[in-house]
C-alpha positions in Angstrom: 14.1 -27.8 23.8 13.1 -24.4 25.2 10.0 -23.3 23.1 11.4 -19.8 22.9 14.4 -21.2 21.1 12.5 -23.2 18.5 11.9 -21.8 15.0 8.7 -19.7 15.2 6.1 -20.6 12.6 5.1 -17.0 12.2 8.1 -16.5 10.0 6.6 -19.0 7.6 3.4 -17.1 7.5 5.4 -13.9 6.8 7.2 -15.7 4.0 4.0 -16.8 2.3 2.4 -13.4 2.8 5.3 -11.6 1.0 4.6 -12.9 -2.6 0.8 -12.2 -2.2 1.6 -8.6 -1.3 4.1 -8.3 -4.2 1.7 -9.5 -6.8 -1.1 -7.3 -5.6 1.3 -4.4 -5.6 2.1 -5.3 -9.2 -1.5 -5.2 -10.1 -2.1 -1.9 -8.4 1.0 -0.4 -10.2 -0.4 -1.4 -13.6 -2.5 1.8 -14.2 0.6 3.9 -13.8 2.8 1.6 -15.9 0.2 1.2 -18.7 -1.4 4.7 -18.9 0.7 5.7 -21.9 0.3 2.4 -23.9 -3.5 2.4 -23.0 -3.8 6.0 -24.3 -2.1 5.0 -27.6 -4.1 1.8 -27.9 -7.5 3.0 -26.9 -7.3 6.7 -28.0 -8.7 8.0 -24.7 -7.6 11.0 -22.7 -5.3 10.9 -19.6 -8.3 12.1 -17.6 -10.5 9.2 -18.7 -7.8 6.7 -17.9 -7.1 8.4 -14.6 -10.8 8.1 -13.7 -10.7 4.3 -14.0 -7.5 4.2 -12.0 -9.1 6.5 -9.3 -12.1 4.1 -9.1 -9.7 1.2 -8.6 -7.8 3.1 -5.8 -11.0 4.1 -3.9 -12.5 0.6 -4.1 -9.1 -0.9 -3.1 -9.2 1.3 -0.1 -12.7 0.6 1.0 -12.1 -3.1 0.6 -9.8 -2.8 3.6 -12.6 -2.6 6.3 -14.4 -5.4 4.5 -11.2 -7.5 4.5 -10.6 -6.9 8.2 -14.1 -8.2 9.0 -13.8 -11.1 6.6 -10.5 -12.1 8.1 -11.9 -12.0 11.6 -14.9 -14.1 10.6 -13.5 -16.6 8.0 -9.8 -16.5 8.5 -6.8 -15.0 6.8 -6.0 -18.0 4.6 -9.5 -18.1 3.1 -9.6 -14.4 2.3 -6.1 -14.5 0.8 -7.1 -17.4 -1.6 -10.3 -15.6 -2.6 -8.3 -12.5 -3.4 -5.9 -14.4 -5.6 -8.8 -16.0 -7.6 -10.6 -12.6 -8.0 -7.4 -10.8 -8.9 -6.7 -13.3 -11.7 -10.2 -12.9 -13.0 -10.1 -9.1 -13.0 -6.8 -9.2 -15.0 -8.3 -11.6 -17.5 -11.4 -9.4 -18.0 -9.2 -6.3 -18.2 -7.3 -7.8 -21.1 -10.6 -7.8 -23.1 -11.5 -4.1 -22.6 -12.9 -2.2 -25.5 -15.1 0.5 -24.0 -14.7 3.0 -21.1 -17.3 1.4 -19.0 -15.5 -2.0 -19.2 -12.2 -0.3 -18.2 -13.9 1.3 -15.2 -15.6 -1.9 -14.2 -12.9 -4.5 -14.8 -9.6 -2.5 -14.4 -11.0 -0.1 -11.8 -13.7 -1.5 -9.6 -13.2 -5.2 -9.8 -9.4 -5.1 -9.7 -9.5 -2.7 -6.7 -11.9 -5.0 -4.8 -9.9 -8.1 -5.6 -6.5 -6.7 -4.5 -7.9 -4.7 -1.7 -9.1 -7.9 0.1 -5.5 -8.6 1.1 -3.1 -5.7 0.2 -4.4 -3.1 2.6 -4.6 -5.1 5.9 -3.1 -8.6 5.4 0.4 -7.5 6.4 -0.9 -5.6 9.4 -3.1 -8.5 10.5 -0.3 -11.1 10.2 2.2 -8.8 12.0 -0.1 -8.0 14.9 -1.5 -11.6 15.4 1.8 -13.4 15.2 4.3 -10.9 16.7 4.7 -8.7 19.8 8.5 -8.8 19.6 9.7 -7.4 16.3 6.2 -6.2 15.4 7.4 -3.0 13.8 10.1 -4.8 11.9 7.6 -7.3 10.5 5.3 -4.5 9.4 8.4 -2.9 7.7 9.1 -6.2 6.0 5.5 -6.3 4.7 5.8 -2.8 3.4 9.1 -3.7 1.8 7.3 -6.5 0.0 5.0 -4.0 -1.5 8.0 -1.9 -2.6 9.6 -5.0 -4.0 6.4 -5.6 -6.0 6.7 -2.2 -7.4 10.5 -2.6 -8.0 9.9 -5.8 -9.9 6.7 -5.2 -11.7 6.8 -1.5 -12.7 9.6 -1.9 -15.3 8.4 -5.4 -16.2 4.8 -4.2 -16.9 6.1 -1.3 -18.9 8.5 -3.5 -20.9 5.8 -6.1 -21.5 3.3 -3.4 -22.6 5.9 -2.0 -25.1 7.0 -5.4 -26.4 3.8 -7.6 -26.2 1.0 -5.1 -25.5 -0.7 -4.3 -22.2 -3.4 -6.9 -22.7 -0.9 -9.7 -22.8 0.8 -8.3 -19.7 -2.6 -8.4 -17.9 -2.9 -12.1 -18.8 0.6 -12.8 -17.3 -0.5 -11.1 -14.1 -3.6 -13.3 -14.0 -1.4 -16.5 -14.3 0.9 -15.4 -11.5 -2.1 -14.9 -9.1 -3.3 -18.4 -9.8 0.1 -19.8 -9.1 0.0 -18.4 -5.5 -3.2 -20.2 -4.5 -1.6 -23.5 -3.6 1.2 -22.2 -1.3 -1.3 -19.9 0.5 -3.6 -23.0 1.1 -0.7 -25.1 2.4 1.3 -22.7 4.5 -0.9 -19.8 5.6 -2.3 -20.1 9.1 -4.9 -17.7 10.6 -3.3 -17.2 14.0 -0.7 -18.8 16.4 -3.3 -20.3 18.6 -4.2 -22.7 15.7 -0.8 -24.4 16.3 -0.8 -24.1 20.1 1.6 -21.1 20.0 1.6 -17.6 21.4 2.6 -14.5 19.5 6.4 -14.1 19.4 7.4 -12.2 22.5 4.0 -12.4 24.2 5.3 -13.9 27.4 8.1 -11.4 27.5 5.7 -8.5 27.0 3.3 -9.9 29.6 0.3 -9.6 27.3 -2.6 -12.0 27.0 -1.9 -15.0 24.8 -5.3 -14.5 23.1 -6.5 -10.9 23.3 -10.1 -10.7 22.2 -11.4 -8.6 19.3 -13.8 -5.9 20.1 -17.0 -6.1 18.0 -17.8 -2.5 18.7 -14.3 -1.1 18.2 -15.3 1.1 15.2 -18.1 2.7 17.2 -15.5 3.7 19.7 -12.9 4.6 17.1 -15.3 7.0 15.3 -15.7 8.9 18.6 -12.0 9.2 19.0 -10.1 12.3 17.7 -7.0 10.1 17.3 -8.7 7.9 14.8 -9.7 10.9 12.7 -6.1 12.3 12.9 -4.8 9.0 11.7 -7.3 8.9 8.9 -6.6 12.5 7.7 -2.8 12.1 7.8 -3.1 8.8 5.9 -5.5 10.5 3.4 -2.6 12.9 2.8 -0.2 10.0 2.5 -2.3 8.4 -0.3 -2.8 11.7 -2.1 0.9 12.5 -2.2 2.2 9.0 -3.0 0.0 6.4 -4.8 -2.4 8.9 -6.2 0.0 11.5 -7.6 3.4 9.9 -8.0 2.2 6.3 -8.5 -0.3 7.3 -11.3 1.3 10.4 -12.9 5.1 10.2 -12.5 5.5 8.4 -15.8 3.4 10.9 -17.8 5.2 13.8 -16.1 8.5 12.3 -17.1 7.4 11.7 -20.6 6.2 15.3 -20.9 9.8 16.3 -20.2 11.4 14.1 -22.8 12.0 10.8 -21.0 10.9 7.5 -22.6 8.2 5.4 -20.7 10.8 2.7 -19.9 13.3 5.3 -18.6 10.6 6.7 -16.4 9.6 3.2 -15.2 13.2 2.5 -14.3 13.2 5.7 -12.2 10.1 4.4 -10.4 11.8 1.0 -9.9 14.7 2.8 -8.3 12.2 4.6 -6.1 10.8 1.1 -5.2 14.4 -0.1 -4.3 14.9 2.8 -1.9 11.4 2.4 -0.6 12.3 -1.2 0.2 15.2 0.1 2.3 13.2 3.0 3.8 10.3 0.8 4.9 12.3 -1.8 6.6 14.3 0.9 8.4 11.0 2.6 9.4 9.8 -0.7 10.9 13.0 -1.0 12.9 12.7 2.7 14.0 9.1 2.3 15.0 10.0 -0.4 17.5 12.3 2.1 19.2 11.1 5.7 18.7 7.8 7.7 19.0 5.9 6.9 15.8 4.4 10.5 15.8 7.9 12.1 15.5 8.8 9.6 12.7 5.6 10.6 10.8 6.6 14.3 11.2 10.0 13.6 9.6 8.6 11.4 6.8 5.8 13.8 5.7 8.1 16.8 5.9 10.8 15.1 3.8 8.1 14.1 1.3 6.6 17.6 1.1 10.0 19.2 0.3 10.8 16.6 -2.4 7.4 17.2 -4.1 7.9 21.0 -4.0 11.3 20.5 -5.9 10.0 18.0 -8.5 8.7 20.6 -11.0 12.2 22.0 -11.3 13.9 18.6 -12.1 14.0 17.9 -15.8 17.3 16.0 -16.3 18.4 12.4 -15.6 20.4 13.4 -12.5 17.5 15.3 -11.0 15.0 12.6 -11.6 17.3 10.0 -10.1 17.8 12.2 -7.0 14.1 12.6 -6.6 13.5 8.8 -7.0 16.0 8.2 -4.1 14.6 10.9 -1.8 11.0 10.1 -2.4 11.6 6.4 -2.4 13.0 6.4 1.1 9.6 7.5 2.6 7.1 6.4 -0.1 5.4 4.0 2.3 7.7 4.4 5.3 4.6 6.0 6.9 2.9 2.6 7.2 4.8 1.0 10.2 4.3 4.0 12.5 0.7 4.4 11.4 -0.1 0.8 12.1 1.7 0.9 15.4 -0.4 3.9 16.5 -3.6 2.1 15.5 -2.6 -1.1 17.3 -1.4 0.7 20.4 -4.6 2.8 20.7 -7.3 0.3 19.6 -5.7 -3.1 20.4 -3.7 -5.7 18.6 -6.7 -7.9 17.7 -8.6 -4.9 16.3 -5.9 -3.5 14.1 -7.2 -5.2 10.9 -10.6 -3.4 11.2 -9.3 -0.1 12.5 -6.4 0.1 10.1 -8.7 -1.0 7.3 -10.7 2.1 7.7 -7.6 4.3 8.1 -6.3 2.7 4.9 -9.6 3.5 3.2 -9.0 7.2 3.9 -5.5 6.7 2.3 -7.1 5.4 -0.8 -9.7 8.1 -1.0 -6.8 10.6 -1.0 -5.1 8.5 -3.7 -8.2 8.4 -5.8 -9.0 12.1 -5.5 -5.4 13.0 -6.3 -5.1 10.6 -9.2 -8.2 12.0 -10.9 -7.6 15.7 -10.0 -4.0 15.5 -11.2 -5.2 14.1 -14.5 -7.7 16.9 -14.9 -4.9 19.5 -14.0 -2.6 17.9 -16.7 -5.3 18.1 -19.4 -6.3 21.7 -18.3 -2.9 23.3 -17.8 -0.6 21.1 -19.8 1.6 20.1 -16.9 1.5 18.8 -13.3 3.2 21.8 -11.6 0.1 22.9 -9.6 -0.6 19.4 -8.5 2.9 18.9 -7.2 2.8 22.2 -5.3 -0.5 21.4 -3.6 0.7 17.9 -2.7 4.0 19.2 -1.2 2.1 21.7 1.1 -0.4 18.9 2.1 2.5 16.6 3.1 4.1 19.1 5.4 0.7 19.8 7.0 0.2 16.0 7.5 3.5 15.8 9.4 2.4 18.6 11.8 -1.0 16.9 12.3 0.7 13.6 13.2 2.4 15.3 16.2 -1.0 15.9 18.0 -2.1 12.3 17.9 -2.3 11.0 21.5 -0.4 7.8 21.9 -2.4 5.6 24.3 -0.3 4.3 27.2 -3.0 1.8 28.3 -3.0 -0.2 25.1 0.6 0.2 24.1 2.4 -3.1 23.7 5.9 -3.2 25.1 8.5 -4.3 22.5 
């Protein structure tokens, strides 16, 4: 049988990666889902709870470069299994929290490290190691898995927190992480060469079957203006999505008369449209200039954020959830494509890890500052206005990234 016609094992690796991304997305959405129940249970301010969430976001982001290096040295499968064990432990410890330092350490730092070992670069690494053809689509599927995690877990975590308590919900998350260890051990493979395969479409694209990683790629990247443009635009992405909407949409909605479950359902709707938008973005990234796509995505996001303070009824919140959901993480496929094209397919885990770290710095700063703004001014209006302006600026900055023709992979 023609090898090109055989079922490609890379799709099995994609299938086992998806639930790992979904559960880590669920853990990362927990601070936003539990912020109101935690406030009622522990009696702490929104700003204090937001600080722990911000620590989790920033550690999650800086785990990306560490993850990229660990995957290169010890393999994707080993890092994924370690992440699941540590994620389970972080949730078990979080369920015992009684003081603010414990919340910051277990729910913030430890949880961020554990989930960050896979969530930030696992999808990008799998997509770029196993695929040349359909690379953008696979990245979109990975992003959609994160959206599906949000879609499934945000309302579940909120409902569990209301009915059983957020501590019990944390223990359930721990159990789900442990269940994933066995399938990852059995089915995950580090790269196609382990099975005597080439990346899908490698022969068609006339690229090397085993391109070599560059040990000094970050030294080169740090001297490249394009790396810094990618980092700054992704900083803005994190600040306007995970940091602001992911952490503060529910308290904003509760301030305007919605119940926590109704607000969580709106976020789940956002996740559903994010699922559609991210897969579509992957498909578009295979066909169109990623820079122009980023201009559209950031511009669309900025406009929706500027309108959010004026939306106080169910129809308005649903409309926002649909609009914002379509590009919540649609920025990921074109950003990864630009990183891979400019710095090489084998280096994308390390380079994108650092770009993603900037994303999470933005998310952390935004999560904390928005909490302070809420406590100081009584609402999130100023935070939404600043985020909308930043998003539009990010879209304009994306246009001046130089797309490398030497490294670009034909698709």
